[in-house]
py3Dmol code that shows the C-alpha trace and the ligand (Angstrom):
import py3Dmol

protein = """\
ATOM      1  CA  MET A   1     -11.004 -17.976   8.289  1.00  0.00           C
ATOM      2  CA  GLY A   2     -14.139 -19.839   7.225  1.00  0.00           C
ATOM      3  CA  ASP A   3     -14.453 -23.533   6.466  1.00  0.00           C
ATOM      4  CA  LEU A   4     -11.584 -25.029   4.494  1.00  0.00           C
ATOM      5  CA  TYR A   5     -12.372 -25.945   0.911  1.00  0.00           C
ATOM      6  CA  ARG A   6     -10.026 -28.198  -1.030  1.00  0.00           C
ATOM      7  CA  PHE A   7      -9.724 -28.325  -4.804  1.00  0.00           C
ATOM      8  CA  GLY A   8      -7.317 -29.708  -7.381  1.00  0.00           C
ATOM      9  CA  ILE A   9      -5.536 -27.758 -10.090  1.00  0.00           C
ATOM     10  CA  SER A  10      -4.072 -29.179 -13.306  1.00  0.00           C
ATOM     11  CA  LEU A  11      -0.890 -27.450 -14.425  1.00  0.00           C
ATOM     12  CA  ASP A  12       2.005 -27.970 -16.827  1.00  0.00           C
ATOM     13  CA  ARG A  13       4.919 -29.637 -15.063  1.00  0.00           C
ATOM     14  CA  GLU A  14       7.165 -26.766 -16.154  1.00  0.00           C
ATOM     15  CA  LEU A  15       4.805 -24.181 -14.680  1.00  0.00           C
ATOM     16  CA  ILE A  16       4.451 -25.870 -11.297  1.00  0.00           C
ATOM     17  CA  ASP A  17       8.225 -26.535 -11.091  1.00  0.00           C
ATOM     18  CA  SER A  18       8.864 -22.873 -11.748  1.00  0.00           C
ATOM     19  CA  PHE A  19       6.227 -21.867  -9.171  1.00  0.00           C
ATOM     20  CA  ASP A  20       7.668 -24.256  -6.569  1.00  0.00           C
ATOM     21  CA  ARG A  21      11.170 -22.815  -7.037  1.00  0.00           C
ATOM     22  CA  HIS A  22       9.747 -19.306  -6.745  1.00  0.00           C
ATOM     23  CA  ILE A  23       7.838 -19.959  -3.508  1.00  0.00           C
ATOM     24  CA  ALA A  24      10.721 -21.972  -2.004  1.00  0.00           C
ATOM     25  CA  ALA A  25      12.988 -18.960  -2.516  1.00  0.00           C
ATOM     26  CA  GLN A  26      10.427 -16.870  -0.646  1.00  0.00           C
ATOM     27  CA  HIS A  27      10.266 -19.478   2.161  1.00  0.00           C
ATOM     28  CA  TYR A  28       6.565 -20.247   1.834  1.00  0.00           C
ATOM     29  CA  GLN A  29       5.571 -23.163   4.067  1.00  0.00           C
ATOM     30  CA  SER A  30       3.257 -24.642   1.445  1.00  0.00           C
ATOM     31  CA  ARG A  31       1.823 -24.181  -2.042  1.00  0.00           C
ATOM     32  CA  SER A  32      -1.555 -23.574  -0.419  1.00  0.00           C
ATOM     33  CA  GLU A  33      -0.313 -20.497   1.441  1.00  0.00           C
ATOM     34  CA  ALA A  34       1.369 -19.143  -1.704  1.00  0.00           C
ATOM     35  CA  ILE A  35      -1.808 -19.652  -3.733  1.00  0.00           C
ATOM     36  CA  ARG A  36      -3.929 -18.059  -0.986  1.00  0.00           C
ATOM     37  CA  ASP A  37      -1.687 -14.976  -1.177  1.00  0.00           C
ATOM     38  CA  LEU A  38      -1.993 -14.842  -4.969  1.00  0.00           C
ATOM     39  CA  ILE A  39      -5.785 -14.973  -4.689  1.00  0.00           C
ATOM     40  CA  ARG A  40      -5.818 -12.248  -1.995  1.00  0.00           C
ATOM     41  CA  GLU A  41      -3.536 -10.078  -4.140  1.00  0.00           C
ATOM     42  CA  GLU A  42      -5.795 -10.491  -7.164  1.00  0.00           C
ATOM     43  CA  LEU A  43      -8.935  -9.703  -5.124  1.00  0.00           C
ATOM     44  CA  LEU A  44      -7.249  -6.593  -3.689  1.00  0.00           C
ATOM     45  CA  ARG A  45      -6.277  -5.523  -7.217  1.00  0.00           C
ATOM     46  CA  LYS A  46      -9.932  -5.961  -8.258  1.00  0.00           C
ATOM     47  CA  THR A  47     -11.184  -3.986  -5.220  1.00  0.00           C
ATOM     48  CA  THR A  48      -8.742  -1.180  -6.014  1.00  0.00           C
ATOM     49  CA  ALA A  49      -9.645  -1.131  -9.712  1.00  0.00           C
ATOM     50  CA  GLU A  50     -13.365  -0.988  -8.904  1.00  0.00           C
ATOM     51  CA  GLY A  51     -12.946   1.866  -6.417  1.00  0.00           C
ATOM     52  CA  GLY A  52     -13.687  -0.208  -3.333  1.00  0.00           C
ATOM     53  CA  THR A  53     -12.543   0.391   0.235  1.00  0.00           C
ATOM     54  CA  VAL A  54      -8.904  -0.310   1.028  1.00  0.00           C
ATOM     55  CA  ALA A  55      -6.459   0.479   3.814  1.00  0.00           C
ATOM     56  CA  GLY A  56      -2.903   1.576   3.354  1.00  0.00           C
ATOM     57  CA  ALA A  57       0.005   3.797   4.154  1.00  0.00           C
ATOM     58  CA  ILE A  58       1.595   6.704   2.375  1.00  0.00           C
ATOM     59  CA  VAL A  59       5.290   6.917   3.206  1.00  0.00           C
ATOM     60  CA  MET A  60       7.029  10.089   2.166  1.00  0.00           C
ATOM     61  CA  THR A  61      10.212  12.033   2.725  1.00  0.00           C
ATOM     62  CA  TYR A  62      10.451  15.762   2.241  1.00  0.00           C
ATOM     63  CA  ASP A  63      12.640  18.800   2.672  1.00  0.00           C
ATOM     64  CA  HIS A  64      12.155  20.250   6.149  1.00  0.00           C
ATOM     65  CA  HIS A  65      13.471  23.647   5.067  1.00  0.00           C
ATOM     66  CA  LYS A  66      10.668  24.290   2.568  1.00  0.00           C
ATOM     67  CA  ARG A  67       8.481  26.156   5.049  1.00  0.00           C
ATOM     68  CA  GLU A  68       5.521  26.684   2.717  1.00  0.00           C
ATOM     69  CA  LEU A  69       5.563  22.958   1.935  1.00  0.00           C
ATOM     70  CA  VAL A  70       4.872  22.024   5.570  1.00  0.00           C
ATOM     71  CA  ASN A  71       1.765  24.242   5.596  1.00  0.00           C
ATOM     72  CA  THR A  72       0.577  22.842   2.269  1.00  0.00           C
ATOM     73  CA  LEU A  73       1.024  19.267   3.520  1.00  0.00           C
ATOM     74  CA  ILE A  74      -1.093  20.055   6.571  1.00  0.00           C
ATOM     75  CA  ASP A  75      -3.784  21.790   4.472  1.00  0.00           C
ATOM     76  CA  ILE A  76      -4.028  18.809   2.126  1.00  0.00           C
ATOM     77  CA  GLN A  77      -4.237  16.359   5.033  1.00  0.00           C
ATOM     78  CA  HIS A  78      -7.082  18.400   6.536  1.00  0.00           C
ATOM     79  CA  ASP A  79      -8.876  18.259   3.169  1.00  0.00           C
ATOM     80  CA  PHE A  80      -8.629  14.453   3.322  1.00  0.00           C
ATOM     81  CA  HIS A  81      -9.321  14.040   7.061  1.00  0.00           C
ATOM     82  CA  GLU A  82     -12.118  11.566   6.389  1.00  0.00           C
ATOM     83  CA  ILE A  83      -9.716   8.959   5.004  1.00  0.00           C
ATOM     84  CA  ILE A  84      -6.681   9.690   7.186  1.00  0.00           C
ATOM     85  CA  ILE A  85      -6.494   7.526  10.321  1.00  0.00           C
ATOM     86  CA  SER A  86      -3.205   8.841  11.669  1.00  0.00           C
ATOM     87  CA  THR A  87      -0.057  10.658  10.670  1.00  0.00           C
ATOM     88  CA  GLN A  88       3.360   9.986  12.130  1.00  0.00           C
ATOM     89  CA  HIS A  89       6.097  12.534  11.655  1.00  0.00           C
ATOM     90  CA  VAL A  90       9.770  11.684  12.104  1.00  0.00           C
ATOM     91  CA  HIS A  91      12.617  14.227  11.975  1.00  0.00           C
ATOM     92  CA  LEU A  92      15.112  12.140  10.001  1.00  0.00           C
ATOM     93  CA  ASP A  93      17.967  14.619  10.307  1.00  0.00           C
ATOM     94  CA  HIS A  94      18.551  18.367  10.210  1.00  0.00           C
ATOM     95  CA  GLY A  95      16.963  18.806   6.794  1.00  0.00           C
ATOM     96  CA  ASN A  96      14.733  15.812   6.133  1.00  0.00           C
ATOM     97  CA  CYS A  97      11.365  14.668   7.432  1.00  0.00           C
ATOM     98  CA  LEU A  98       9.658  11.314   7.090  1.00  0.00           C
ATOM     99  CA  GLU A  99       5.896  11.106   7.263  1.00  0.00           C
ATOM    100  CA  VAL A 100       3.782   7.943   7.434  1.00  0.00           C
ATOM    101  CA  ILE A 101       0.109   8.554   6.783  1.00  0.00           C
ATOM    102  CA  ALA A 102      -2.237   5.650   7.568  1.00  0.00           C
ATOM    103  CA  VAL A 103      -5.344   5.724   5.416  1.00  0.00           C
ATOM    104  CA  LYS A 104      -8.606   3.864   4.971  1.00  0.00           C
ATOM    105  CA  GLY A 105     -11.227   4.711   2.382  1.00  0.00           C
ATOM    106  CA  SER A 106     -12.143   4.458  -1.271  1.00  0.00           C
ATOM    107  CA  ALA A 107      -9.197   3.547  -3.467  1.00  0.00           C
ATOM    108  CA  PRO A 108      -9.659   6.558  -5.800  1.00  0.00           C
ATOM    109  CA  GLU A 109      -9.721   9.007  -2.840  1.00  0.00           C
ATOM    110  CA  ILE A 110      -6.537   7.507  -1.430  1.00  0.00           C
ATOM    111  CA  GLU A 111      -4.914   7.718  -4.856  1.00  0.00           C
ATOM    112  CA  LYS A 112      -6.041  11.358  -5.091  1.00  0.00           C
ATOM    113  CA  LEU A 113      -4.457  12.189  -1.715  1.00  0.00           C
ATOM    114  CA  SER A 114      -1.271  10.352  -2.643  1.00  0.00           C
ATOM    115  CA  THR A 115      -0.935  12.218  -5.942  1.00  0.00           C
ATOM    116  CA  ALA A 116      -1.735  15.599  -4.348  1.00  0.00           C
ATOM    117  CA  LEU A 117       1.190  15.103  -1.953  1.00  0.00           C
ATOM    118  CA  LYS A 118       3.581  13.498  -4.430  1.00  0.00           C
ATOM    119  CA  VAL A 119       3.618  16.366  -6.910  1.00  0.00           C
ATOM    120  CA  LEU A 120       4.577  19.043  -4.348  1.00  0.00           C
ATOM    121  CA  VAL A 121       7.983  20.665  -4.739  1.00  0.00           C
ATOM    122  CA  GLY A 122      10.187  19.527  -1.855  1.00  0.00           C
ATOM    123  CA  VAL A 123       8.640  16.066  -1.578  1.00  0.00           C
ATOM    124  CA  LYS A 124      11.625  13.861  -2.337  1.00  0.00           C
ATOM    125  CA  HIS A 125       9.932  10.478  -2.512  1.00  0.00           C
ATOM    126  CA  LEU A 126       6.476   9.073  -1.883  1.00  0.00           C
ATOM    127  CA  ASN A 127       5.247   5.524  -1.891  1.00  0.00           C
ATOM    128  CA  LEU A 128       1.647   4.391  -1.517  1.00  0.00           C
ATOM    129  CA  CYS A 129       1.194   0.880  -0.145  1.00  0.00           C
ATOM    130  CA  VAL A 130      -2.341  -0.516  -0.319  1.00  0.00           C
ATOM    131  CA  SER A 131      -3.761  -3.455   1.592  1.00  0.00           C
ATOM    132  CA  THR A 132      -7.141  -4.946   2.344  1.00  0.00           C
ATOM    133  CA  SER A 133      -9.362  -3.145   4.826  1.00  0.00           C
ATOM    134  CA  ASP A 134     -11.204  -6.210   6.135  1.00  0.00           C
TER     135      ASP A 134
END
"""
ligand_1 = """\
1
NI
Ni 10.539 17.004 10.755
"""
view = py3Dmol.view(width=600, height=400)
view.addModel(protein, "pdb")
view.setStyle({"model": 0}, {"cartoon": {"style": "trace"}})
view.addModel(ligand_1, "xyz")
view.setStyle({"model": 1}, {"stick": {}})
view.zoomTo()
view.show()
């Protein structure tokens, strides 16, 4: 973190009361930390919208018995090797696999990879979680 900078904010009493209840329920230690997180979230949203570099994880479950699906998943991951940092495969049970794909790269490329995997028959659920890369 760089130097601390302090500033005041004027808000409606109703708005700050509502915010305080919200952050208390989430167990924030202070308003400052809650506001820092809001700012980080907004800056990440801006980075994503502008096609900047982000890091993230694609978490997906799929049908282990769809043999052609496994090959397609591997082919797609090779196509996107430049943004894939690692892939972890977990055999959930006899018929289901969980895959966690760590990614870092341009937000549109990551979205493209995520969508390419999501639409495949046999993929039961996919969630893309994006975070800052720096
Ligand atoms: Ni498996």
